[in-house]
TINUVO-433039 format. One line per field, with one value per residue: z, y, x of N, C-alpha, C, O in turn; residue number from 1. Coordinates in Angstrom, 3 decimals, m for minus. Layout:
nup <- Z,...
nnorth <- Y,...
neast <- X,...
caup <- Z,...
canorth <- Y,...
caeast <- X,...
cup <- Z,...
cnorth <- Y,...
ceast <- X,...
oup <- Z,...
onorth <- Y,...
oeast <- X,...
k <- NUM,...
***
This chain:
nup <- m8.354,m7.627,m5.399,m4.406,m2.456,0.939,2.897,4.631,6.264,9.331,10.009,10.753,9.167,9.467,8.258,6.714,6.405,5.892,4.276,2.064,1.229,0.565,m1.511,m3.409,m3.963,m4.844,m7.100,m8.655,m8.705,m8.696,m6.704,m6.779,m6.276,m5.608,m4.372,m2.648,m2.010,m0.727,m2.453,m0.770,0.905,m0.875,m1.508,1.012,1.236,m0.872,0.062,2.391,1.297,m0.260,1.596,2.359,2.445,0.482,1.491,2.189
nnorth <- m1.951,1.358,3.233,6.442,8.381,9.511,9.787,12.688,12.607,12.604,10.374,6.901,3.785,0.445,m2.134,m5.203,m6.554,m9.104,m10.270,m8.544,m8.910,m11.680,m11.624,m10.084,m11.715,m14.115,m13.216,m12.594,m9.969,m6.595,m4.075,m0.735,2.396,5.921,8.236,11.180,12.831,14.243,14.292,13.297,11.583,9.574,8.597,7.604,5.539,3.873,3.087,1.688,m0.416,m1.659,m2.911,m5.110,m8.640,m11.444,m13.795,m17.290
neast <- m7.177,m6.579,m4.784,m4.878,m4.812,m5.332,m8.126,m9.223,m11.300,m13.111,m14.492,m14.687,m14.584,m15.472,m13.384,m12.915,m10.052,m9.026,m10.979,m10.910,m8.239,m8.268,m10.118,m8.763,m6.536,m7.766,m9.091,m7.007,m6.000,m4.640,m3.085,m2.204,m0.527,m0.027,2.423,2.793,5.503,8.533,11.704,13.711,12.281,11.554,14.094,14.863,13.006,13.814,16.335,15.556,14.028,15.948,17.494,16.076,15.344,14.339,11.897,12.462
caup <- m7.523,m7.531,m4.182,m4.740,m1.354,2.200,3.259,5.881,6.942,10.722,10.199,10.598,8.643,9.697,7.028,6.919,5.529,5.466,3.144,0.929,0.774,m0.097,m2.764,m4.344,m4.352,m5.609,m8.383,m9.333,m8.904,m8.309,m6.084,m6.943,m5.777,m5.778,m3.131,m2.758,m1.005,m1.167,m2.988,0.329,1.380,m1.878,m1.336,2.238,0.937,m1.707,0.962,3.274,0.510,m0.737,2.708,2.639,1.769,0.134,2.323,1.582
canorth <- m0.846,2.361,4.018,7.726,9.329,9.127,10.722,13.436,12.510,12.154,9.178,5.624,2.735,m0.868,m2.811,m6.571,m6.681,m10.502,m10.472,m7.783,m9.602,m12.929,m11.261,m9.633,m12.879,m15.062,m12.606,m12.292,m8.519,m5.845,m2.767,0.155,3.715,7.006,8.844,12.571,12.976,14.919,13.369,12.628,10.483,8.523,8.014,6.804,4.319,3.029,2.497,0.715,m1.583,m2.316,m3.700,m6.235,m9.884,m12.228,m14.998,m18.612
caeast <- m7.516,m5.517,m4.869,m4.272,m4.784,m5.937,m9.183,m9.057,m12.580,m12.989,m15.304,m14.006,m15.440,m14.845,m12.971,m12.441,m8.883,m8.892,m11.893,m10.383,m7.026,m8.654,m10.776,m7.721,m5.737,m8.576,m9.439,m5.746,m6.038,m3.453,m3.289,m1.062,m0.876,0.924,2.881,3.227,6.546,9.757,12.713,14.427,11.445,11.696,15.423,14.828,12.247,14.673,17.341,14.896,13.647,17.155,18.032,15.190,15.632,13.149,11.762,12.563
cup <- m7.486,m6.291,m4.440,m3.596,m0.116,2.562,4.558,6.685,8.374,10.990,9.925,10.106,8.886,8.367,7.390,5.940,5.073,4.246,1.896,0.360,0.031,m1.450,m3.819,m4.861,m5.247,m6.979,m9.203,m9.690,m8.464,m7.664,m6.338,m6.465,m6.062,m4.410,m3.433,m1.641,m1.605,m1.659,m1.872,0.896,0.418,m1.700,m0.068,2.009,0.102,m0.839,1.855,2.507,0.026,0.351,3.035,1.893,1.497,1.011,1.515,0.958
cnorth <- 0.094,3.198,5.331,8.723,8.759,10.206,11.432,13.424,12.014,10.858,7.910,4.598,1.397,m1.568,m4.185,m6.815,m8.120,m10.778,m9.750,m8.481,m10.882,m12.642,m10.847,m10.820,m13.818,m14.514,m12.263,m10.805,m7.873,m4.531,m1.955,1.536,4.730,7.546,10.271,12.796,13.733,13.879,12.621,11.471,9.296,7.817,7.162,5.489,3.355,2.345,1.420,m0.557,m2.350,m3.227,m4.918,m7.479,m10.616,m13.461,m16.276,m18.900
ceast <- m6.321,m5.756,m4.144,m4.254,m5.430,m6.942,m8.857,m10.355,m12.394,m13.755,m14.502,m15.010,m14.749,m14.564,m12.439,m11.284,m8.654,m9.759,m11.381,m9.150,m7.350,m9.293,m9.757,m6.920,m6.544,m8.981,m8.196,m5.662,m4.732,m3.887,m2.028,m1.485,0.208,1.307,3.300,4.236,7.719,10.755,13.434,13.617,11.538,13.045,15.501,14.085,13.085,15.724,16.731,14.544,14.867,17.756,17.195,15.650,14.329,13.089,11.995,13.845
oup <- m7.329,m6.146,m4.666,m3.757,m0.129,2.533,5.474,7.671,8.611,12.087,8.971,10.575,8.550,7.471,8.282,4.800,3.976,3.301,0.797,m0.856,m1.023,m2.424,m4.986,m6.059,m6.286,m7.915,m10.300,m10.808,m7.928,m8.024,m6.133,m6.275,m6.681,m3.421,m4.361,m0.474,m2.823,m1.308,m2.015,1.328,0.853,m1.739,m0.072,2.528,0.345,m0.994,2.050,3.017,m0.087,0.040,3.913,0.835,2.202,1.251,0.310,0.416
onorth <- m0.345,3.806,5.339,9.822,7.666,11.397,10.843,14.148,11.100,10.306,7.857,4.550,1.231,m1.586,m4.313,m7.227,m8.339,m11.438,m10.302,m8.629,m11.149,m13.347,m11.218,m10.920,m14.263,m15.286,m11.716,m10.434,m8.532,m3.952,m2.441,1.800,4.424,7.336,10.527,12.935,13.841,12.703,11.436,10.473,8.146,6.589,6.109,4.447,2.148,1.149,0.360,m1.660,m3.575,m4.200,m5.695,m7.383,m10.425,m14.105,m16.320,m19.988
oeast <- m5.182,m6.816,m2.934,m3.722,m5.998,m6.630,m8.284,m10.487,m11.604,m13.669,m13.726,m16.147,m13.577,m15.407,m11.600,m11.500,m8.140,m9.328,m11.422,m9.028,m6.772,m9.031,m9.878,m6.655,m6.056,m9.189,m8.299,m5.306,m3.841,m4.911,m0.915,m2.672,1.228,0.603,4.067,3.869,7.865,10.650,13.735,14.195,11.595,13.121,16.138,14.486,13.066,15.973,17.327,14.743,14.819,18.444,17.569,16.273,13.338,14.110,11.750,14.037
k <- 1,2,3,4,5,6,7,8,9,10,11,12,13,14,15,16,17,18,19,20,21,22,23,24,25,26,27,28,29,30,31,32,33,34,35,36,37,38,39,40,41,42,43,44,45,46,47,48,49,50,51,52,53,54,55,56
***
């Protein structure tokens, strides 16, 4: 699944994230997406991710 944007629709649809997550894991699927942001937002994200540690 490729996530490329967020709808501006005012309508809300109920989503069972547990079911979607289980389906993705059990099907060995991948989700990727794009981000439209300024360079400074990208740099802030890189800094935030660099400070994270892996569990275990």
